ROVEXGU-165596 format. One record per residue (C-alpha): residue number from 1; x negated, y, z negated. Coordinates in Angstrom, 1 decimal, m for minus. Example, Ala and Ser with C-alpha at 12.3 -4.5 7.8 and 13.67 -1.06 7.14 Angstrom:
! residues 2
seq  x  y  z
1  m12.3  m4.5  m7.8
2  m13.7  m1.1  m7.1
! end
This chain:
! residues 212
seq  x  y  z
1  m30.5  m15.1  60.6
2  m27.6  m12.6  60.4
3  m25.2  m15.5  60.0
4  m27.3  m16.9  57.1
5  m27.4  m13.5  55.3
6  m23.6  m13.1  55.8
7  m23.1  m16.6  54.4
8  m25.4  m15.9  51.5
9  m23.6  m12.7  50.7
10  m20.2  m14.4  50.9
11  m21.4  m17.1  48.5
12  m22.6  m14.4  46.0
13  m19.3  m12.6  46.1
14  m17.3  m15.8  45.6
15  m19.5  m16.8  42.7
16  m19.0  m13.4  41.1
17  m15.2  m13.7  41.5
18  m15.2  m17.1  40.0
19  m17.3  m16.0  37.0
20  m15.2  m12.9  36.6
21  m11.9  m14.7  36.6
22  m13.4  m17.3  34.2
23  m14.4  m14.6  31.8
24  m11.1  m12.9  32.0
25  m9.2  m16.1  31.2
26  m11.2  m16.7  28.0
27  m9.6  m15.3  24.8
28  m11.5  m12.6  23.0
29  m13.1  m14.0  19.9
30  m12.9  m11.8  16.8
31  m15.5  m12.0  14.1
32  m14.5  m13.3  10.6
33  m15.0  m9.8  9.1
34  m12.7  m8.3  11.8
35  m10.0  m10.8  11.2
36  m10.2  m10.3  7.4
37  m10.0  m6.6  7.9
38  m6.8  m6.9  10.0
39  m5.3  m9.2  7.4
40  m6.1  m6.7  4.7
41  m4.5  m3.8  6.7
42  m1.4  m5.9  7.1
43  m1.3  m6.7  3.4
44  m1.9  m3.1  2.4
45  0.8  m1.6  4.6
46  3.4  m4.4  3.8
47  2.8  m4.3  0.0
48  2.9  m0.5  m0.1
49  6.4  m0.6  1.4
50  7.3  m3.4  m1.1
51  6.2  m1.5  m4.2
52  7.9  1.7  m3.0
53  11.2  m0.2  m2.4
54  10.9  m2.0  m5.8
55  10.4  1.2  m7.8
56  13.2  3.0  m6.0
57  15.6  0.0  m6.1
58  15.0  m0.8  m9.7
59  15.1  2.8  m10.8
60  11.6  2.7  m12.4
61  11.1  6.4  m12.2
62  11.8  9.3  m14.5
63  12.8  11.4  m11.4
64  15.0  10.4  m8.5
65  13.6  9.8  m5.0
66  13.5  13.0  m3.0
67  16.7  12.3  m1.0
68  18.7  11.2  m4.0
69  17.5  14.2  m6.0
70  18.6  16.5  m3.3
71  22.1  14.9  m3.1
72  22.4  15.1  m6.9
73  21.2  18.8  m6.9
74  23.8  19.9  m4.4
75  26.4  17.8  m6.1
76  25.8  19.6  m9.4
77  26.0  23.0  m7.6
78  29.4  22.1  m6.2
79  30.9  20.1  m9.0
80  28.8  21.0  m12.0
81  27.0  18.6  m14.3
82  29.0  16.3  m16.6
83  28.0  15.1  m20.0
84  27.8  11.5  m18.8
85  25.3  12.5  m16.1
86  23.2  14.3  m18.6
87  23.1  11.3  m20.9
88  22.5  8.7  m18.2
89  18.7  9.3  m17.8
90  16.8  6.5  m16.1
91  15.2  5.2  m19.4
92  18.6  5.0  m21.2
93  20.1  3.2  m18.2
94  17.2  0.7  m18.3
95  17.4  0.1  m22.1
96  21.1  m0.2  m22.1
97  21.1  m2.6  m19.2
98  18.6  m5.0  m20.9
99  20.1  m5.0  m24.3
100  18.5  m7.5  m26.7
101  16.3  m8.8  m23.8
102  14.6  m5.5  m23.2
103  11.2  m6.7  m24.5
104  11.2  m9.7  m22.3
105  12.5  m7.7  m19.3
106  9.8  m5.1  m19.9
107  7.0  m7.6  m19.9
108  8.4  m9.3  m16.8
109  8.8  m6.1  m14.9
110  5.3  m4.9  m15.8
111  3.9  m8.2  m14.6
112  5.6  m7.8  m11.2
113  4.3  m4.2  m10.9
114  0.7  m5.3  m11.9
115  0.7  m8.1  m9.4
116  1.7  m5.7  m6.5
117  m0.7  m3.0  m7.6
118  m3.6  m5.5  m7.8
119  m2.9  m6.9  m4.4
120  m2.7  m3.4  m2.8
121  m6.0  m2.4  m4.6
122  m7.7  m5.6  m3.3
123  m6.6  m4.9  0.3
124  m7.6  m1.2  0.1
125  m11.0  m2.1  m1.3
126  m11.5  m4.7  1.5
127  m10.7  m2.2  4.2
128  m12.9  0.5  2.7
129  m15.8  m1.9  2.4
130  m15.4  m3.6  5.8
131  m18.5  m4.0  7.9
132  m16.8  m3.7  11.2
133  m15.9  m0.4  12.8
134  m12.5  1.1  12.0
135  m10.7  3.6  14.1
136  m9.6  7.0  12.7
137  m5.9  6.3  13.5
138  m6.0  3.0  11.8
139  m7.7  4.5  8.7
140  m5.2  7.3  8.6
141  m2.4  4.7  8.3
142  m4.3  2.7  5.7
143  m4.9  5.9  3.6
144  m1.3  6.9  3.9
145  m0.2  3.5  2.7
146  m2.6  3.4  m0.2
147  m1.6  6.9  m1.4
148  2.1  6.1  m1.0
149  1.7  3.0  m3.1
150  m0.4  4.9  m5.7
151  2.4  7.5  m6.0
152  5.0  4.8  m6.6
153  2.8  3.1  m9.2
154  2.2  6.3  m11.1
155  6.0  7.0  m11.2
156  6.6  3.5  m12.5
157  3.8  3.7  m15.1
158  5.3  7.0  m16.5
159  8.7  5.3  m16.6
160  7.5  2.2  m18.5
161  5.5  4.3  m21.0
162  8.8  6.2  m21.7
163  10.6  2.9  m22.1
164  8.0  1.6  m24.5
165  8.5  4.7  m26.6
166  12.0  3.5  m27.3
167  10.8  0.3  m28.9
168  11.1  0.2  m32.7
169  9.6  m3.2  m33.3
170  5.8  m2.9  m34.0
171  5.2  m6.5  m32.7
172  7.0  m5.8  m29.5
173  5.0  m2.6  m29.0
174  1.7  m4.4  m29.6
175  2.8  m7.2  m27.4
176  3.2  m5.2  m24.2
177  0.4  m2.7  m24.7
178  m2.2  m5.0  m23.0
179  0.1  m5.1  m19.9
180  0.3  m1.3  m19.9
181  m3.5  m1.2  m20.1
182  m3.9  m3.6  m17.3
183  m1.5  m1.6  m15.2
184  m3.6  1.5  m15.8
185  m6.8  m0.3  m14.9
186  m5.3  m1.5  m11.6
187  m3.8  1.9  m10.9
188  m7.3  3.4  m11.4
189  m8.8  0.8  m9.1
190  m6.2  1.7  m6.4
191  m6.9  5.4  m6.8
192  m10.7  4.8  m6.3
193  m10.0  2.6  m3.3
194  m7.8  5.4  m1.8
195  m10.7  7.8  m2.3
196  m13.0  5.4  m0.5
197  m10.6  5.1  2.4
198  m10.4  8.9  2.6
199  m14.2  9.1  2.7
200  m14.4  6.5  5.4
201  m11.7  8.2  7.4
202  m13.6  11.5  7.2
203  m16.8  9.7  8.3
204  m14.9  8.3  11.3
205  m13.6  11.8  12.1
206  m17.0  13.3  11.9
207  m18.5  10.6  14.2
208  m15.7  11.1  16.7
209  m16.5  14.8  16.7
210  m20.2  14.2  17.2
211  m19.5  11.7  20.0
212  m17.3  14.2  21.9
! end
């Protein structure tokens, strides 16, 4: 009788081990919503870096990036400001560089900025509206990316408005106004999505505090 019990117990243990190892070897299946959310987070963070780099590299800003501004400030303290530096404001640099093709360049650059802003806003909205649970740390990174992108878009928008003020041709002005309006709409959508991410992050923080 004792032998039978021991054999039965051994069989149960072996069965449990086999089942356990079988479960461990199976890949964890992620739901479609979770996979889509992870893709949206990747898009948001990648595109945020892209739009920041684009605005800085192309000089689409009325003010220099913080590091460059600091270097310029200390350079003026040491060497003084020259007339050439005073005249070479970002808008003048852009207008002079484009020459007769400024209108075409302006429309093309606005199109690039609108496309990135729309993609970032789409990703931020997808994350904010995701049905699966999002961790506080992940949401913090998502919010930082959205706000960083929003800052870059706002700087570029102010820059392109200043550039458009240099146009004398009424047809050229009316031709790119729809692009500026579209950019403003996408910027607003991104701002609203960032607010939604902030609310969701706060909710995650509150739930974490209640759980602890």
